[in-house]
Every structure is written in structure tokens, then in C-alpha cells.
C-alpha positions in Angstrom: 10.4 -42.0 -53.6 11.5 -38.6 -52.4 10.9 -39.6 -48.8 13.1 -42.7 -49.2 15.8 -40.5 -50.8 15.6 -38.0 -48.0 15.9 -40.8 -45.4 18.9 -42.3 -47.2 20.6 -38.9 -47.4 19.9 -38.3 -43.7 21.4 -41.6 -42.7 24.6 -40.8 -44.8 24.9 -37.5 -43.0 24.3 -38.9 -39.6 26.9 -40.5 -37.3 24.2 -42.9 -36.1 24.3 -46.3 -37.7 21.7 -49.0 -38.1 23.0 -51.5 -35.5 20.6 -52.4 -32.7 22.0 -54.7 -29.9 20.0 -57.6 -28.6 18.3 -57.2 -25.2 20.9 -57.2 -22.4 18.9 -59.7 -20.4 19.6 -62.4 -22.9 23.4 -61.8 -22.9 26.3 -62.7 -20.6 27.5 -59.6 -18.7 31.0 -59.1 -17.4 32.4 -56.2 -15.4 35.8 -55.1 -14.2 37.7 -52.1 -13.0 41.2 -50.9 -13.8 42.9 -48.4 -11.4 44.8 -45.5 -13.1 46.8 -44.2 -10.2 48.7 -45.7 -7.2 46.2 -44.4 -4.7 43.3 -45.9 -6.7 41.4 -42.6 -6.9 40.9 -42.8 -10.7 39.7 -45.9 -12.4 38.1 -47.2 -15.6 35.1 -49.5 -15.1 34.1 -51.6 -18.1 30.8 -53.5 -18.6 30.4 -55.8 -21.6 27.6 -57.9 -22.9 28.2 -60.9 -25.1 25.8 -63.0 -27.1 27.7 -66.3 -27.2 31.2 -65.3 -27.9 30.3 -62.1 -29.7 30.6 -58.7 -28.1 27.2 -57.0 -28.7 27.2 -54.0 -26.2 29.5 -52.2 -23.8 29.9 -49.3 -21.4 33.3 -47.8 -20.5 33.2 -45.4 -17.5 35.9 -43.2 -16.1 35.4 -42.7 -12.4 36.9 -40.6 -9.6 36.8 -41.5 -5.9 34.9 -38.8 -4.0 33.8 -38.3 -0.5 30.6 -40.4 -1.1 32.3 -43.1 -3.2 32.9 -43.5 -6.9 31.6 -40.7 -9.1 31.2 -41.0 -12.9 33.4 -38.4 -14.7 33.0 -39.6 -18.3 31.3 -42.4 -20.1 31.5 -44.2 -23.4 28.5 -46.2 -24.5 27.1 -47.7 -27.7 23.4 -47.0 -28.1 21.4 -45.2 -30.8 23.6 -46.8 -33.5 26.9 -45.3 -32.5 29.6 -45.4 -29.8 29.7 -42.0 -28.2 31.4 -40.1 -25.3 29.5 -38.3 -22.6 32.2 -36.0 -21.4 32.2 -34.3 -18.0 29.0 -36.1 -16.9 27.0 -34.1 -19.5 23.9 -35.5 -21.2 25.2 -34.4 -24.6 27.5 -36.7 -26.4 30.3 -36.8 -29.0 30.1 -39.6 -31.6 33.2 -41.8 -31.7 32.3 -44.7 -34.1 29.2 -45.5 -36.2 27.7 -48.9 -35.6 26.1 -50.6 -38.6 26.9 -54.3 -37.7 27.8 -56.4 -34.7 31.4 -56.4 -36.0 31.5 -52.6 -35.5 30.9 -53.1 -31.8 34.3 -54.7 -31.3 36.1 -52.0 -33.2 34.2 -49.3 -31.3 35.1 -51.1 -28.0 38.8 -51.1 -28.9 38.7 -47.4 -29.8 36.6 -46.4 -26.7 38.9 -48.4 -24.3 42.0 -46.8 -25.7 40.6 -43.3 -25.5 39.3 -43.9 -22.0 42.7 -45.0 -20.8 44.2 -41.8 -22.3 41.5 -39.6 -20.8 41.9 -41.3 -17.4 45.6 -40.6 -17.5 45.0 -36.9 -18.4 42.4 -36.6 -15.6 44.8 -38.2 -13.2 47.7 -36.0 -14.2 45.7 -32.7 -14.2 43.6 -33.5 -11.2 40.6 -32.1 -13.0 38.0 -33.0 -15.6 38.9 -32.5 -19.2 36.5 -31.4 -22.0 
């Protein structure tokens, strides 16, 4: 009983939810890019996976054009039961939205997309990576 209570308390304190997306291989993938400056040197690349008409997984990536092609600057993804931001190409992450159901994925996608657009604008205007 104490173990169950400890697990329940840990879940309440954690930003990681219980949602687990289906395997991407069984889903329909769609990808697109949106430029964020006139010279097309900053863009937001979006990859979504749908099971039927339901959004079940996504990645939103802010990219900068470098000498060797497009470089990932920041990335939002939704694994481990939460949508999170990997800022400045770091492996660490900042939780944005807890995912407990498939309906949460759509909410997290809207939030991540909006935040990515704002962060891409700031990166473009400053000409450097933000933290």
C-alpha cells in the first residue's frame, strides 16, 4: 500500500503524464516548414503523426541555415508523457505540457507551435540563440 501511495505522490509531483503514443510506423506522417525571415535563414519545421484523424505525436523544430545546411537550434517534442522544449540544442529539457490523454497532444501542439513561432522570431531578431 505504501508503495502505491509513493508512486501516486510521485506522479502528482512529476510533469510527466501517463500518455503513450502509438507506434509512429502505424500512423500517417506529415511534415512542413515555415520560413521566419525574408532570406529564409530561420524556419520552423513541423512533423506530425496522426492515427486516423487524431493527432497522436509531433515534433516542432526551430532551424537556422548554416554553412552545411539546416541546423537544429531548438526542438519541442512529446515523449515521456509530456511536451517539452530542448533549448539551445541541449539534451536537457523544460516541460511545457503534461500529457495524460490523446486530447492533451492537440493542446500541447498548439502551445508548442505558438511558442516556437515566438522563439523563432526572437532568434531571428537577435541573430543568436535564446535560452
